[in-house]
C-alpha positions as CSV (number, residue, x, y, z in Angstrom):
1,M,17.5,-12.3,-27.8
2,T,18.9,-13.2,-24.0
3,E,16.1,-15.3,-21.9
4,R,14.7,-13.9,-18.7
5,T,15.8,-15.5,-15.5
6,P,13.0,-16.7,-13.3
7,E,14.0,-13.8,-10.7
8,E,13.6,-11.3,-13.7
9,I,10.5,-12.4,-14.7
10,R,9.3,-12.5,-11.3
11,A,10.3,-8.7,-10.5
12,R,9.1,-7.9,-13.8
13,L,5.2,-9.3,-13.0
14,T,5.2,-7.9,-9.7
15,H,6.4,-4.1,-10.4
16,G,3.6,-4.6,-13.1
17,A,1.0,-5.6,-10.6
18,A,2.0,-2.7,-8.6
19,Y,2.2,0.0,-10.8
20,A,-1.4,-1.0,-11.9
21,S,-2.8,-0.6,-8.5
22,I,-1.5,2.8,-8.3
23,A,-3.0,3.8,-11.2
24,V,-6.4,2.3,-10.2
25,A,-5.8,3.5,-6.9
26,S,-5.0,7.2,-8.2
27,M,-8.4,7.5,-10.8
28,L,-10.8,6.5,-7.9
29,L,-9.4,8.6,-5.4
30,V,-10.4,11.7,-7.4
31,L,-13.3,10.5,-8.6
32,K,-14.9,9.4,-5.0
33,L,-13.4,12.8,-3.4
34,W,-15.5,14.1,-5.8
35,A,-18.5,11.5,-4.7
36,T,-18.5,12.0,-1.0
37,W,-18.2,15.7,-1.6
38,R,-21.9,15.4,-3.5
39,T,-23.5,13.1,-1.6
40,G,-22.0,13.8,1.8
41,S,-22.2,9.7,2.8
42,T,-20.1,8.3,5.6
43,A,-20.1,4.5,3.4
44,M,-18.8,6.9,0.6
45,L,-16.6,8.4,3.1
46,G,-14.9,5.2,3.9
47,S,-14.3,4.2,0.6
48,L,-12.8,7.3,0.3
49,A,-10.2,6.7,3.0
50,D,-9.9,3.1,2.0
51,T,-8.9,4.2,-1.6
52,G,-6.7,7.1,-0.5
53,L,-5.0,4.2,1.5
54,D,-4.7,1.9,-1.1
55,L,-2.9,4.3,-3.1
56,V,-0.4,4.8,0.0
57,A,-0.1,0.9,0.4
58,S,0.0,0.6,-3.2
59,I,3.2,2.6,-3.2
60,G,4.6,0.9,0.0
61,T,4.3,-2.5,-2.0
62,L,6.2,-1.3,-5.1
63,I,8.8,-0.5,-3.1
64,G,8.7,-3.6,-1.2
65,V,8.7,-5.8,-4.3
66,W,11.6,-3.7,-6.1
67,V,13.6,-4.1,-2.5
68,A,13.0,-7.7,-2.4
69,A,13.8,-8.1,-5.6
70,Q,17.3,-6.8,-5.5
71,P,20.2,-9.6,-5.8
72,A,21.8,-10.6,-2.5
73,D,24.7,-8.6,-1.0
74,R,27.4,-8.3,1.3
75,E,25.0,-7.3,4.3
76,H,22.1,-8.4,3.3
77,R,23.8,-12.3,2.2
78,F,20.1,-14.1,2.6
79,G,18.7,-11.6,0.1
80,H,16.1,-8.8,0.4
81,G,12.6,-11.3,0.2
82,K,11.8,-10.1,3.7
83,A,10.9,-6.7,2.3
84,E,7.8,-7.8,1.1
85,A,6.6,-9.1,4.2
86,I,7.4,-5.8,5.5
87,A,5.7,-3.5,3.1
88,A,3.1,-6.0,3.6
89,M,2.9,-4.9,7.3
90,A,3.0,-1.6,6.6
91,Q,-0.6,-2.1,5.0
92,V,-1.9,-3.9,7.4
93,M,-1.3,-0.9,9.9
94,L,-2.6,1.5,7.0
95,I,-6.1,-0.6,7.0
96,G,-6.0,-1.0,10.4
97,L,-6.4,3.2,10.9
98,S,-8.5,3.2,8.1
99,A,-10.9,0.8,9.9
100,A,-10.7,2.9,12.7
101,G,-11.0,6.4,11.3
102,I,-14.5,5.1,9.5
103,A,-16.3,3.5,12.5
104,F,-15.5,6.9,14.5
105,R,-17.3,8.9,11.8
106,A,-20.3,6.1,11.8
107,V,-20.8,6.1,15.0
108,T,-20.7,9.7,15.0
109,V,-23.4,9.8,12.4
110,L,-25.7,7.7,14.2
111,V,-25.7,9.5,17.3
112,E,-25.6,12.8,15.6
113,G,-28.0,12.1,12.6
114,G,-27.7,13.0,9.2
115,R,-28.9,12.5,5.4
116,T,-26.8,11.6,2.0
117,Q,-28.1,13.6,-1.1
118,A,-26.9,13.3,-4.8
119,A,-27.5,9.2,-4.6
120,G,-26.8,8.8,-8.1
121,D,-23.5,10.3,-8.3
122,G,-22.2,8.2,-5.8
123,I,-23.8,5.2,-7.3
124,A,-22.3,5.7,-10.3
125,V,-19.0,6.3,-9.0
126,S,-19.0,2.8,-6.9
127,A,-20.3,1.2,-10.0
128,F,-17.6,2.3,-11.9
129,A,-15.2,1.7,-9.1
130,I,-16.3,-2.1,-9.5
131,L,-15.4,-2.4,-12.9
132,A,-12.0,-1.1,-12.3
133,T,-11.8,-3.4,-9.2
134,F,-12.3,-6.4,-11.1
135,G,-9.8,-5.8,-14.2
136,L,-6.8,-5.3,-11.4
137,I,-8.2,-8.1,-9.2
138,A,-7.9,-10.4,-12.2
139,W,-4.4,-9.0,-13.1
140,Q,-3.1,-9.3,-9.4
141,S,-4.5,-13.3,-9.3
142,Y,-2.4,-14.1,-12.4
143,V,0.5,-12.1,-11.4
144,I,0.1,-14.0,-7.5
145,K,-0.1,-17.4,-9.3
146,R,3.0,-17.1,-11.0
147,T,5.4,-15.7,-8.0
148,G,3.5,-16.0,-4.9
149,S,4.1,-12.7,-3.9
150,V,3.1,-11.6,-0.2
151,A,3.2,-8.1,-0.4
152,I,1.0,-8.3,-3.9
153,K,-1.1,-11.4,-1.6
154,T,-2.0,-8.5,0.5
155,D,-2.3,-5.9,-2.1
156,H,-5.3,-8.5,-3.6
157,L,-7.0,-9.0,-0.3
158,H,-7.8,-5.4,0.1
159,Y,-8.6,-4.7,-3.2
160,Q,-11.1,-8.0,-3.2
161,S,-12.6,-6.4,0.1
162,D,-13.0,-2.9,-2.0
163,L,-15.6,-4.8,-4.0
164,L,-17.7,-5.4,-1.3
165,L,-17.0,-2.3,0.1
166,N,-18.4,-0.8,-3.1
167,L,-21.1,-2.4,-3.7
168,A,-22.1,-1.7,0.3
169,V,-21.6,2.4,-0.4
170,I,-24.4,1.7,-3.3
171,A,-26.5,-0.3,-0.9
172,A,-26.4,2.3,1.7
173,L,-27.1,5.2,-0.6
174,V,-30.3,3.5,-2.2
175,L,-31.7,2.6,1.0
176,D,-30.9,5.8,2.5
177,Q,-32.1,8.3,-0.3
178,F,-34.9,6.1,-2.1
179,A,-36.3,3.6,0.9
180,G,-36.2,6.4,3.6
181,L,-33.9,4.4,6.1
182,G,-31.6,6.9,7.6
183,L,-29.6,4.8,9.8
184,A,-28.3,2.5,6.3
185,D,-25.6,4.7,5.3
186,P,-23.9,5.0,9.3
187,L,-24.5,1.3,9.8
188,F,-23.3,0.1,6.5
189,G,-20.2,2.8,7.2
190,L,-19.9,0.6,10.6
191,A,-20.3,-2.8,8.6
192,I,-17.3,-1.9,6.1
193,A,-15.3,-1.0,9.3
194,L,-15.3,-4.2,10.6
195,W,-14.5,-5.8,7.2
196,L,-11.6,-3.8,6.8
197,A,-10.4,-4.9,10.4
198,W,-10.8,-8.4,9.7
199,N,-9.0,-8.0,6.0
200,A,-6.1,-6.4,8.2
201,W,-6.2,-9.1,10.4
202,Q,-5.9,-11.8,7.9
203,A,-3.1,-10.2,5.9
204,G,-1.4,-9.7,8.7
205,L,-0.9,-13.6,9.6
206,E,0.8,-14.3,6.3
207,A,3.1,-11.2,6.6
208,V,4.0,-12.3,10.2
209,D,4.6,-15.7,9.5
210,H,7.5,-14.7,6.9
211,L,9.3,-12.4,9.4
212,M,9.1,-14.9,12.2
213,D,10.7,-17.7,9.5
214,R,7.6,-20.0,9.7
215,E,7.6,-23.0,8.9
216,W,6.3,-24.3,5.2
217,A,2.9,-25.7,5.5
218,D,3.1,-29.6,6.2
219,D,2.1,-30.7,2.4
220,K,5.0,-29.2,1.1
221,R,7.2,-30.0,3.9
222,L,6.3,-33.5,3.4
223,A,6.5,-33.2,-0.6
224,F,10.0,-32.5,0.3
225,V,10.8,-35.5,2.1
226,E,9.4,-37.8,-0.4
227,A,11.5,-36.1,-2.9
228,A,14.6,-36.7,-0.3
229,A,13.5,-40.1,0.1
230,K,13.5,-41.1,-3.5
231,H,17.6,-40.7,-3.0
232,P,18.7,-43.9,-1.2
233,E,21.7,-42.6,-0.7
234,L,20.6,-40.4,2.2
235,N,19.6,-41.6,5.4
236,N,18.0,-40.7,8.7
237,L,17.1,-37.4,7.5
238,H,16.5,-35.7,10.4
239,D,16.9,-31.9,11.7
240,L,14.8,-30.4,8.9
241,R,14.1,-27.0,9.2
242,T,12.3,-24.6,6.3
243,R,11.7,-21.0,5.9
244,T,10.3,-18.9,2.8
245,S,11.8,-15.4,2.7
246,G,10.1,-13.4,-0.3
247,A,10.3,-15.3,-3.7
248,R,13.1,-17.5,-2.0
249,D,12.9,-20.7,0.0
250,F,15.3,-21.9,2.4
251,V,15.7,-25.4,3.6
252,Q,18.8,-27.4,5.8
253,F,18.7,-30.7,7.1
254,H,21.2,-33.5,8.6
255,V,21.6,-37.1,6.7
256,D,23.6,-40.3,7.8
257,M,26.2,-41.0,5.6
258,P,29.1,-43.8,6.2
259,A,31.5,-43.2,8.5
260,A,34.0,-44.6,6.4
261,M,33.0,-42.5,3.7
262,S,35.6,-39.6,2.3
263,V,34.7,-36.0,2.5
264,G,35.0,-36.0,-1.6
265,E,32.7,-38.9,-2.2
266,A,30.3,-38.0,0.1
267,H,30.2,-34.6,-1.3
268,D,29.7,-35.7,-4.6
269,I,26.5,-37.6,-3.5
270,I,25.1,-34.0,-1.8
271,D,26.0,-32.8,-4.7
272,R,23.8,-34.7,-7.1
273,V,21.2,-34.5,-4.0
274,E,20.9,-30.9,-4.2
275,E,20.5,-30.3,-7.9
276,D,17.7,-32.6,-7.9
277,L,16.2,-31.2,-4.9
278,C,16.4,-27.5,-6.6
279,R,15.0,-28.7,-9.9
280,Q,11.9,-30.0,-8.5
281,F,11.7,-26.8,-5.7
282,P,12.8,-24.3,-7.7
283,G,14.0,-21.2,-5.8
284,T,15.1,-23.0,-3.0
285,E,18.4,-22.8,-1.4
286,L,19.8,-26.1,0.6
287,I,22.1,-26.6,3.0
288,V,22.5,-29.9,4.0
289,H,24.8,-31.3,7.0
290,I,26.0,-34.6,7.0
291,D,26.8,-37.0,9.9
292,P,28.4,-40.0,10.3
293,A,26.1,-42.8,10.5
294,G,25.7,-44.0,14.3
295,H,25.9,-40.4,15.3
296,V,23.8,-39.1,18.0
297,D,23.3,-35.6,18.9
298,E,23.8,-34.4,22.6
299,P,20.7,-34.9,24.6
300,G,19.0,-31.4,25.9
301,N,18.5,-29.4,22.2
302,P,14.5,-29.4,21.8
303,L,14.8,-28.5,18.0
304,V,16.2,-32.4,17.3
305,E,13.9,-33.8,15.0
306,E,13.5,-38.0,14.4
307,D,14.0,-39.8,10.9
308,E,11.6,-38.2,8.4
309,F,12.2,-40.7,6.3
310,A,10.8,-42.9,8.8
311,K,7.6,-41.1,9.2
312,L,6.9,-42.0,5.5
313,S,6.6,-45.7,6.6
314,D,3.7,-46.9,7.9
315,T,5.6,-49.3,10.3
316,G,7.8,-46.1,11.3
317,E,11.0,-48.0,10.3
318,P,13.9,-46.3,7.8
319,V,13.3,-46.0,4.6
320,H,16.6,-46.4,3.8
321,E,19.9,-48.5,5.8
322,T,23.3,-46.7,5.7
323,P,25.5,-49.6,4.4
324,D,28.5,-50.4,6.3
325,K,30.6,-49.5,3.3
326,D,31.1,-46.4,1.0
327,I,28.3,-45.9,-1.8
């Protein structure tokens, strides 16, 4: 049996998570449609709208992770990883629209008044939705841990909010029907809308970071520099740039090598360094530019950075010294 590649395993997991989301959302959509008709609850209507958008968003997630899993081609030589971030942004917009619609409905009920009915049906459906969502979240958490998919993360955040949303629906129905608090349902509906809007904002931040090629987090960037510093052949690692696109990481940097070293010798050293770094940081595409020792970049470039190795030393002195002769 042919062993699956990491890319194939990732695609299988993300596709499975997306299909699971679609199945759960489809089932809950039918149940909540019936429960909304039975109860007339604004909170349940908000939950129904959220589930409908869950279904649309999950279909978008499936398309996004499918496109992202496609290998690089002549038109997309860096791969298709940003499709996940685009899918995540589509989800964010849908969540935002859902929040606005629910808030409008809640305010209307607060002004005009209204009561719920058949609370037992709504409570039963919401309780079932909580159990189904718990199962989906557990599977998504496993997939995120294995793949780091930004599209599945966004879907995961949305379904996490669904747990609170369904609890809020139960609370609204209980307070309205059994405690006589008529304002409970629209107030909970408004709270759900605000919660969805906040989740949309949070989920959008990471997607934007991917689309805008944001640098790695400081701890990951430092770990990479520390790994590179273990190679004494390298000196003055500077102009380090990092980004993430889907499942792929991209890194490029400059290092100093002895000016008298031949191209072939420098190439062999960098090949060994790249092999080691890519083994420690799987899924990374690495580009290394060699500068002759003593080279000074032209002034005026705001992106020129100081020696990353020197930052690892308490004294600020270089970790490695470039030898005068070939290594």
